[in-house]
Every structure is written in structure tokens, then in C-alpha cells.
C-alpha positions as CSV (number, residue, x, y, z in Angstrom):
1,M,1.7,-3.4,-27.1
2,K,0.0,-3.8,-23.8
3,K,1.5,-2.4,-20.9
4,P,1.6,-3.3,-17.1
5,N,-1.1,-1.4,-15.3
6,Y,-0.7,-1.2,-11.4
7,G,-4.2,0.6,-10.9
8,I,-5.3,3.7,-9.1
9,D,-5.0,3.5,-5.2
10,A,-8.3,4.1,-3.1
11,P,-10.4,4.8,-5.9
12,E,-13.4,5.3,-3.7
13,V,-11.5,8.0,-1.6
14,I,-10.4,9.6,-4.9
15,R,-13.8,9.7,-6.2
16,N,-15.4,11.4,-3.0
17,L,-12.4,14.1,-3.0
18,I,-13.6,15.0,-6.6
19,I,-17.2,15.2,-5.4
20,F,-16.5,17.5,-2.7
21,S,-14.1,19.4,-4.6
22,V,-16.7,20.2,-7.2
23,L,-19.1,20.9,-4.7
24,G,-16.8,23.5,-2.9
25,F,-16.3,25.3,-6.0
26,L,-19.7,25.3,-7.7
27,L,-22.0,25.7,-4.2
28,P,-20.8,29.4,-3.8
29,Q,-21.5,30.0,-7.6
30,F,-25.1,29.1,-7.4
31,F,-26.0,29.6,-3.9
32,P,-23.8,32.1,-2.2
33,L,-25.9,32.6,0.8
34,I,-28.0,29.7,2.1
35,K,-30.8,30.5,4.7
36,I,-31.7,27.8,7.3
37,G,-34.4,29.4,9.6
38,P,-33.1,32.4,11.2
39,V,-29.6,31.8,10.3
40,N,-27.8,32.9,7.0
41,F,-24.7,30.7,5.8
42,D,-22.2,32.3,3.5
43,T,-21.0,29.3,1.3
44,R,-17.8,31.2,-0.1
45,G,-15.7,29.4,2.4
46,F,-16.4,26.3,0.5
47,N,-13.9,27.5,-2.2
48,L,-11.2,26.3,0.4
49,M,-12.7,23.0,0.9
50,G,-12.7,22.6,-3.0
51,L,-9.3,23.8,-3.3
52,G,-7.9,21.3,-0.5
53,C,-10.0,18.4,-2.0
54,G,-8.7,19.3,-5.3
55,V,-5.2,19.3,-4.3
56,M,-5.6,15.9,-2.6
57,T,-7.1,14.4,-5.3
58,V,-4.1,15.3,-7.8
59,W,-1.5,14.2,-5.2
60,M,-3.3,10.9,-5.1
61,L,-3.4,10.2,-8.6
62,L,0.3,11.4,-8.9
63,Y,1.2,8.9,-6.3
64,S,-0.8,6.0,-7.9
65,L,0.6,6.9,-11.6
66,Y,4.4,7.9,-10.6
67,G,5.1,8.0,-7.0
68,K,4.3,4.5,-5.9
69,L,7.2,3.2,-8.4
70,K,9.6,5.4,-6.6
71,H,8.1,4.2,-3.5
72,R,8.6,0.6,-4.5
73,D,12.3,1.2,-5.5
74,R,13.1,2.9,-2.2
75,I,11.6,-0.2,-0.3
76,L,13.5,-2.7,-2.4
77,N,16.8,-0.9,-2.2
78,M,16.7,-1.2,1.7
79,I,17.4,-5.1,1.0
80,N,20.9,-6.4,0.5
81,W,19.9,-8.8,-2.6
82,K,21.7,-11.8,-3.3
83,G,19.2,-13.1,-6.1
84,T,18.6,-16.5,-4.1
85,E,15.9,-15.1,-1.8
86,M,12.5,-16.5,-1.1
87,V,10.2,-13.5,-1.0
88,L,6.8,-12.7,0.4
89,D,4.8,-9.5,-0.7
90,I,1.6,-9.2,1.6
91,G,-1.0,-7.2,0.0
92,T,0.4,-7.5,-3.2
93,G,-2.7,-6.0,-5.3
94,R,-1.7,-5.7,-8.9
95,G,1.6,-7.2,-8.0
96,L,3.8,-4.0,-8.1
97,M,6.2,-5.0,-5.0
98,A,6.3,-8.8,-6.1
99,I,7.1,-8.0,-9.5
100,G,9.6,-5.5,-8.3
101,A,11.4,-8.0,-6.1
102,A,11.2,-10.7,-8.8
103,K,13.4,-8.6,-11.0
104,K,16.2,-8.7,-8.3
105,L,16.1,-12.4,-8.3
106,T,18.1,-15.1,-10.3
107,T,17.2,-18.3,-8.5
108,G,15.1,-17.1,-5.9
109,K,11.1,-16.7,-5.9
110,S,8.7,-14.0,-5.1
111,I,5.2,-14.9,-3.9
112,G,2.3,-12.2,-3.6
113,I,-0.6,-12.8,-1.5
114,D,-3.9,-11.0,-1.2
115,I,-7.6,-11.1,-0.7
116,W,-8.2,-8.5,-3.6
117,N,-10.7,-5.9,-2.2
118,M,-11.8,-3.7,-5.0
119,E,-12.0,-0.6,-2.8
120,D,-8.3,-0.7,-2.1
121,L,-7.4,-0.7,-6.0
122,T,-8.9,-0.3,-9.2
123,Q,-9.6,-3.7,-11.2
124,N,-8.0,-5.4,-8.3
125,S,-8.0,-9.0,-9.1
126,M,-5.7,-12.1,-9.3
127,A,-6.2,-12.3,-13.1
128,N,-5.0,-8.9,-13.3
129,T,-2.3,-9.3,-11.2
130,L,-1.1,-12.3,-13.3
131,D,-1.5,-10.4,-16.4
132,N,1.3,-7.9,-15.1
133,V,3.3,-10.8,-14.1
134,I,3.4,-12.1,-17.5
135,L,3.6,-8.6,-19.1
136,E,6.6,-7.9,-16.9
137,G,8.2,-11.2,-18.1
138,V,8.8,-12.7,-14.7
139,E,6.4,-15.4,-14.7
140,N,9.0,-18.1,-14.0
141,K,9.9,-16.2,-10.8
142,V,6.5,-15.2,-9.2
143,E,3.5,-17.0,-7.8
144,I,0.4,-15.4,-6.8
145,K,-2.0,-16.7,-3.7
146,N,-5.4,-15.9,-2.6
147,E,-4.4,-15.8,1.2
148,N,-5.2,-13.6,4.2
149,A,-2.3,-12.1,6.4
150,I,-3.6,-13.0,9.4
151,N,-3.5,-16.8,8.9
152,L,-0.6,-17.6,6.6
153,S,-0.4,-21.1,5.6
154,F,3.5,-21.1,5.3
155,A,5.9,-23.1,7.5
156,D,7.8,-21.2,10.2
157,N,11.2,-19.6,8.7
158,S,10.0,-19.6,5.0
159,F,11.1,-16.3,3.8
160,D,14.2,-14.4,3.5
161,I,12.5,-11.0,2.6
162,I,9.1,-9.9,3.5
163,I,7.5,-6.7,1.9
164,S,4.2,-5.2,2.4
165,N,2.8,-1.8,1.2
166,L,-0.5,-0.1,2.2
167,C,-2.1,-3.5,3.5
168,L,-1.9,-4.0,7.1
169,H,-4.3,-0.8,7.9
170,N,-7.0,-2.7,6.0
171,I,-7.2,-5.2,9.1
172,Y,-9.6,-2.7,11.1
173,N,-9.1,-4.9,14.6
174,A,-6.1,-4.1,16.5
175,G,-5.8,-7.7,17.8
176,D,-6.0,-9.0,14.3
177,R,-3.1,-6.6,13.1
178,K,-1.0,-8.2,16.0
179,K,-1.8,-11.4,14.7
180,A,-0.5,-10.3,11.2
181,C,2.6,-8.9,12.6
182,N,3.3,-12.2,14.4
183,E,2.6,-14.1,11.3
184,I,5.3,-12.1,9.6
185,G,7.6,-12.6,12.5
186,R,6.8,-16.5,12.4
187,V,7.4,-16.9,8.7
188,L,10.5,-14.9,8.6
189,K,13.8,-16.7,8.7
190,K,16.4,-16.0,11.2
191,G,18.6,-13.0,9.5
192,G,15.9,-12.2,7.2
193,T,14.4,-8.7,6.7
194,A,10.9,-7.5,6.5
195,V,9.9,-4.1,5.1
196,I,6.6,-2.7,5.9
197,S,5.0,0.6,5.0
198,D,1.6,2.0,5.8
199,F,-0.1,5.5,6.5
200,R,-1.6,4.2,9.7
201,H,-0.7,2.2,12.5
202,I,2.9,2.2,11.8
203,K,4.1,2.8,15.4
204,E,1.6,0.1,16.6
205,Y,3.4,-2.5,14.1
206,K,6.9,-1.4,15.5
207,N,5.5,-2.1,18.9
208,N,4.0,-5.6,17.7
209,F,7.1,-6.7,16.1
210,E,9.4,-5.6,19.0
211,Q,7.3,-7.5,21.6
212,Y,7.8,-10.5,19.0
213,G,11.4,-10.0,19.7
214,L,12.5,-8.4,16.4
215,H,14.7,-5.5,15.7
216,T,12.8,-2.6,14.1
217,E,14.2,0.6,12.4
218,L,11.6,3.4,11.2
219,F,12.1,5.6,8.3
220,P,10.2,8.8,7.4
221,A,7.9,9.2,4.8
222,S,9.0,10.8,1.5
223,Y,6.5,13.7,1.3
224,F,7.4,14.1,-2.6
225,T,6.5,10.7,-3.6
226,T,3.7,9.4,-1.5
227,F,0.3,10.5,-0.5
228,P,-1.0,10.1,2.0
229,P,2.8,10.1,3.4
230,L,4.1,6.6,4.0
231,P,6.8,6.0,6.6
232,I,8.9,2.9,6.3
233,L,9.3,0.1,9.1
234,K,12.4,-2.4,8.7
235,I,12.3,-5.2,10.5
236,T,15.3,-7.8,10.9
237,K,15.1,-11.2,12.8
């Protein structure tokens, strides 16, 4: 039976780490001393680079295969679920968070949005996300849409819960990241909760939400289940 597949995160980064790891171990074996003009380079130190890149490769793969499931549960357990919530997952990828949220719902609905950049996740596409929704048996509680975080089409105060993991750092302009934070504040209902996790700019997001008038609480990363380490920001309106 076909099983849900939530992909490997940052495949290009993992590929590059593997290349540098292999080079780090092989270069000293074949070229222990490289001469460039009058300078001799001892390449034995590259073994440390190979080891470091190898460790990071394994850690990232473990996160993609196992750790992000634990991380998803940590995020979802920060929410007091009633089952009737309207949920928005920003940067849903292959649906991990949106589907996890849907399993907490009875009459509620989970909407996952993304623009599906291939460099973010292997086989990242709306079609593969919809396959996971069907395989997980939550198609009656999940909707998947192609939408950009900096310009949401939803009305003000539409969602009880907003979740996002490893998404907002892909917005490279600080002004646009602020727009995305403001959009989250706009579509979040009064009394609602947003939970954002990312490995960059988390304090910037915190400042943006506070400027918007929202209450924030920052939680440290779990170094055993996430790599790179992913702190969590909880926001209430």
C-alpha cells in the first residue's frame, strides 16, 4: 500500500553537503600535498570538513525522515483544540502541518497554501500534496491552494489557527517578510493563535508581530529533533 511521503527538506543543501563531505575525505587521500606557486598546502585538514559535512548531512536527513514528525506534533500540541477551528498552514509543502491539523478537527477545516518551490522540498508540488491528503484520509477536511504569504486572499479575521514551519525565511526581502507577518495578523481571528517555526529571522518575526499589536512567546529549539535547530514563536491576538 502506498504511504504518505512528506519529502526531504532542502535537497540542494543536502546534495552540496554530500559533495563537500566526499571531497573532504578523498582529497587528502589522492592529493595530500598541493603546491600552488611557492606555497604548499597540506590537505589533511580537509578530513575535518568532510566529517562536519557528513554529520550535518545525516542530521538533516534524520530531521526530514523522523524529526519533522516530532516537530509537527510539538507545534500542534501548543494549541488548545476544540475541533471546530478554521486553520491556515502557510508554506504547506507536501501537507505535513495541514494534514496533522486536520486530524485534530471534527467540523473544522484546514487550508494549506504554498507556491511549491522545488529547492525547498523533494517533489514539491500541489499534486503530491493532494496525494498525501487522500492517503491520510482527510480530504473532507483539507483544502490546498496556490497562494503567496505576502498577499493573502482571505478576509480579515478568517482563521482561528495559523501555523507555518520553515517558510517565511524563503522571503528574502525584510520588508516582504514584514508584510507576511502583517498578513498573518490580519487574517487571524481575535483570540486566535499562530505558531511559527523557522531557523532564521525568528526574532525579526517576533518584533513584527509585536509591532502589529499581537502577544508573542518564544520557545527554544529542540536540538534532538530539528536540524537546523528550529525555535518556535507562539502568537496570540
